[in-house]
N, C-alpha and C positions, 0 to 999 in steps of 0.2 A: 742414709742408706743402710741396709741390713749388713753390709760388709764391715761396718764399724760397730761391733756389739759393745754394750756397756762393760765397764771394768768389773772384775769378779767381785770386788767389794761393794759395788753399787747395788742398792736395793732392787733395781730393775733387772739385775742379771738373772735372777731366778725366773722372772716372767719371760725374759728373752729366750732362756734355755728351754722353757716349756713350749714356747711357740716353735722353736727349731725342731724339737722332738715331734710335735704334732704335724708339722709340715712334712718332715721326712717320712713319718709314718704314712701320711697320705700319699706321698710319692711312691713308697714301696708297694702300697696296695693298688697303685695305678689309678687312684681317684683324683690325682692332681698333677698338672704339668710341672716340670722343674721351673723354678722361678726365673723369669726373664729369659726363657729358652731361645728367643729370637735374637738375643744379643750375645754373641760369642764371648766378648770381653767380660760381661757381667756374670754370665754363667760360669765362666772359668774362675772369676774372682770368688764366687760363692763356693765353688768346690775347694778352692785354696783355703778359705776360711774354715770350712768343715774339717779339712785335713789338719790345719794348724791347731784348731781347738782340740781335736782328738789327740794330737801329739803332745800338747801341753798337759792335758788331763792324764795321759798315760804315764807321764813322768819323764825326767831327763834321760833315763836310760833308753827310751824308745825314740828319741830324737834322731833324725837322719834316716829313719826307716823309709824304704821306697814304697811305691804304691802297692806293689804286690805283697809287702809285709806291713801294711797299714795296721795300727793297733785297733783293738775293739773299743769303740767309743763308749759302749755300754759299760765297760769295766770300771770307768771312773764316775759313772752316774750322770754323764752329760747327755749322751745320745744312745740310741738303741740299736744301730746297725753298724756293720763294719764299714770302714771308710772306702774300701775298694768297691763294695756293692753300691754304696751311695754315689760314689763318683760315676760309676757306670750308669746308674739309673738317671742321674742328673743330666746325662748327655743324650738320653733317648728322645727322639723327636715324636714318637707316636703315643706317649702316655696321655691319658685322658685328663680332663680337668681344665681349669682356667688359670693361666699364669698371672693374670691381672689380680686375682684374689690373693695369690701369694705375695705379689709385689705390695699390694696395699697392706697386707698383714704385717710384713716386715717394716714397711715405712711407718706404720702407726706405732710399732714398738720402738723404732729408732727415734721418733719424734718425742717419745715419753722421756728420753734421756736428756742430758745436758746439751747446750749448744754445740755446733759443729766443731768449733776450734777446740773446746774442752774435750769433746769426745775423741777427736783425733789424738790429742795429747795423752788421754787415758789409754787409747788403743796402742800408742807407741810404747807406753810404759808397761802395760799389763799384757799386751798381746803383740810382741814384736814381730812374730811370724805373719800376722795379719798385715801389718804395715808394709813389710817387705814384699809380700806376695801381691797385694793390691797395687802398690807403686809400680812393680814390674809390669803387671797387666796393663795399667794405665799408660805407661810409657810405650809398651808394644802397640797398644791400640792407637795411640797418638801417632806413632811412626807409620803404621799401616794407613791411617786416614790421610796423613800428609803425603805419603807416596801416591795414594790413589788420587788425591786432589791434583798433584803435579801431573799425573798421567792424563787426567781428564782435561786439565788446562792446556797441556801440550797438544792433545788431539784436537781440541776446539780451535786453538790458534792455527794449527796446520790446515784445518778445513777452511777457516776464514781467509787465510792467505791464498789457498787454492781458489776460493770463490772470487777473491779480488782479481787474481790473474785471469780467471775465466771471463770476467766482465771487461777486460782490456782497459785499464784505468785511463790511459791517454785518450781514448775515444770518449770515455765518460766525462773527463775534464773538458774536452772540446765541445761536447754537447751542452754542458752546463754553462760555460762561458759564452758560447755562441747564442744560445736562446736568451740568456740574460741580456746580452748586448742588443740583440734585435728587438727584444721586448721594450727596451728603453727608447727606441727611435720614435714611436708615436707620442711620447710624453711631451707636453708643451709647457708644463709648469708643475710646481709642487702640489697644486690642487688635484692633479691626476693620480697622485699616489694615495689611493684609498684601499680599504680592505677588499673591495670588489676586484680591483686591479691585482692585488696580491694573490687573491684566490685564483683568478684567471691565469696568472703567471705560473703558480705552483701546479695547477692542473696540466698546463702545457708541458712544463718541465718534467713532471712525474711520468706522463704518458710517453714523452720522447725518450727518457732514460730507460724505461721498460722495453721500448722497441729497440733501442740501441743494444741492450743486453741480448735480446732475441737474435738480432742480426749477427753480432760477433760470436754468440754461442753456437748458432746454426753453422756458421763457417768453420768453427773448430770441430764440430761433429763430423763434417764431411772432409776435413783436412787432417785427420789423425795421422795418417801415414806420412803426409808431407811435413807436418809439424814435428814429427820425430826426427826429421833431418834439419828443418829450418828453425824450429822453436821447441826444442825438447823440454823446456821448462814449463810449458803450458800444462794445465792439470790433466787434460785428456791424454796428451802425448806422454806425460810422465806417469800415468796410471793412478793419479791421486783422485780422479773422478772416473766413475764408470760411464759408459754410454747411456745407460738408463737414467742415471742421475742428471746428465747433461740434457737429455731429451725432456725430462721432467721440468728442469729449470727453464728451458727456452719456452716450453708450452705455458708454464705458469706466468712468465713475464709477458708473453704475447697476449694472453687472456687479460692480464692486468692492464696492459696498454690500451687495448680496445675498450675495456670496461670504463677506464677513466675518460677516454675520448667520448664515448657514448653518453656518459653521465654529464659531461661538460656541455653537451648540446652545441658545440662549435663546429660548423661545417669546415672551415679552414683547417682546424686541428685534425678532424677525422680524415680529411683528404690527405694531409701529410702522413698520417699513420698508415693509411691504405697503400699509398705509393711506396713508402719505405718498406712495408711488408712485402710488396710484390717484387721490388728491385732487390731487396736483401735476400729473398728466397731464390730468385732467378740467378743471383750472383753465385750462390753456394751449392744449391741442391743438384745432386748428380741424377739427371733425368734428360730424356730427349728434349731438345730445344732449350735446355737450361744449362746450368754450370757456366755462366757467362764469364767467369774469371779465367777460363781457358783462352779467351780471346782478348788481346790487349785493348782494343778499342771499346768493346762492350764493358770490360771491367772498369776502365777509366771513366766511361760515361755514367755508370751506376754511382760511383763515388762522387763525381763532379755534380751530378744532378741533385743528389741528396744534400751534400754538404754546402754547395754553392747556391743553388736555386731554391730548393724546397725549404731549407731552414730559414732563409731570408724572407721569401715571399709568404710562405704559409704562416709562420709565427708572427710576422708583422701584421698580416691580415687578421689573425686571431685576436691580437691585442687591439688593433685599430677598430675593426668592425664588430667583433663579438663582445669584447670586454668594454671598450670605451664607447661603443655605439656611435661611431662616427663613419662617414662615408669613406670608402677606400680610395686613397689618393697617394701615389708614389711620391717619395721625397728624395732629395739629393743624397741623403745618407743611405737610403735603401738602394738606390741605383748604384752608388759607389760600392756598397758592401757586396752586392750581387756580382758585379763585374770583377772586383778584386778577388773575391773568394772563388770565382771560376778559375782564375789563374792559380791560386793557392791549392785548391782541391785537385787540379790537374797535376801539380807538382807532387802532392802527397800520393796520388794514385800511381804515378810513375816511379817515385823514389822508393816506395814501400816494397817494390819487387827486387830492388838491388840486393838487400840482405837475404832475400829468399831465392836467389837465382839457382842455387844448387838443387834444392828440392823441386822447384818448378821445372827445371830441365829434366830431372829424373822421371817426373810424373806427367810430362807432356803439356805443361802449362806454357803457352806461347806468349809470355809477357814481352814487353818491349826490351827489357834488360836481357832476356834470352836471345832475342832477335838481333839487337844492335850492339849489345855488350854493355856492361855496367858503367864504363867510363863515359861513353857517349850520352847515356841517359843522365848521368850526373851533371855533365856540362849543360845539357838541355834544361834541366831543372834549375840550375843556378841562373842561367840566362833569363828564364821566365820570371823568376822571383826578382831579380835586379831590375828588370824592365817594369814590373808591376810596382816596385817601390819608387822608381823614378816617376811613373805616372801619378802615383798617390801623392808624391811631394808637390807636383804641379797643381793637382786638385786642391791640396791644402793651401797653397800659395794664393789661390784665387778667392779664398774666403774673405768676406768683408769684416769679420770679427777678428781683431788682433790677437786675442788670447787663443782662439781656436786655430788661427793661422800658425802661431808659434808652436802649439802642441802638435798639430798634424805634420808640419814640415820637419821640425826637429825629431819627432818620434819616428817617422818613416826613414829619415836620414840616418838616425842611430841604428835602426834595425838593419838597414841595408849595409852599413859599415860593419856591423857585427857579423852579418852573413858572409861578407867578403873576407873578413879576417879569419873566420872559422873555416871557410872553404879552402884557404891556402894550405892548411895542414891536413886536408882530407886524403886518405889512402884507400883506394878501391879494394886493394888486396887484403886490407886489415878488416876482418869481420866485426871486431869490437868497435872500431871507429866508424864503420858504416852504420851500425845500429845506433850508436851514439849520435851521429849526425842526423839520422832519421828522426830521433826523438827531439833533437834541437829544432828541426823544421816544425814539429808540432808545437814547440814553445813559441816560435815565431807566429804560428797560427793563433795561439791564445792571445799573444800580445796585440795582434792586429784588431781583435774584437774590442780591446780597450780604447783603441784610437778611433774606431768607426763612429761612435756617437759624437765626436768632435767635428766631424765633417758635415758642415751645415751650408 
């Protein structure tokens, strides 16, 4: 680079000096841009080299002179303009010419000298002011770049975390695990695991996830004021996302969901997407005859129908009929999954209102927790789940396969015992424990889908 000129004793020094004189003369006449004007660090480094060279040529008695008292560089036969004028001109953004020409001229001159390591050693020996000035500029620029990178990384991380919360991760996990489990039910052997089956599964999963984000995102758009009381950490309630951003996201994911469904050509998949869209919109949108979440029965019915009936039947039919090209016939696993998940989805629909009781009461949402009180709703939910686990244990015990019988009986028994133990320490008045217990119910929901394929 031009900021490391050859040593004064080097035969190339005279050539380098002539090039500097010519360049600066062109800059003074306005025929050429300052070299590398778009890089603040390099332009500053060039100015530092010009000043350092002038100071050295003027003699030791001129060292330490400020910019306003810069020596005349022409006095020592090196350059033709005052340093102050040159520094001023080198900063002007409107000078005419081509900075690339200047860059290439200095690069060619620098390449005519010795290799970089020798050149830097000569620069340190013969022009110590160059070495100090350029090193300081490099360190400052590195510090600026590092700080800017940290700012960008922090901002990106913040937006990604906000998007993750916007998608409501626990519902995303439930969708992934549920569809995966149901998609395995039609499989009769290893021969069924083909690339066609994998493609059909991924199409269904991607479309369902996009619709899931649409539904939970739409609910947050219409629940901003309620969420400021119940869930202040959500991105819209916390102000991390604007309403326009949220609307854009839900529309994009809605379009993506329907696009994937149409492209798949699967009637069961499209049916599930349309029904999910209608119920999800009716649940949240503030409009006449809509906003079903205001009514306990309608709100629970929406969640129960989608999570318990639609996911099981529609995605089973998608894999059985559309992907595997087999006639649609219900199996014991499918019937068990549908009935059991009806109980589980009802519990989720009822229990989710317990931590939201304050905001629901303030904004007129007549949930069952508001009507009956959180303690009664909690007892009802625990009773439903324990009854469901007891029935599941009996179903597992009726299996003719010993391995499947052991898995289903012991698995449901262990989940029921864990629920009973956790329920003993539940405190309705403790908001943190209520929220933690609600997420624990979702974990039981995930675990059940791992047991469903063993019910044969």
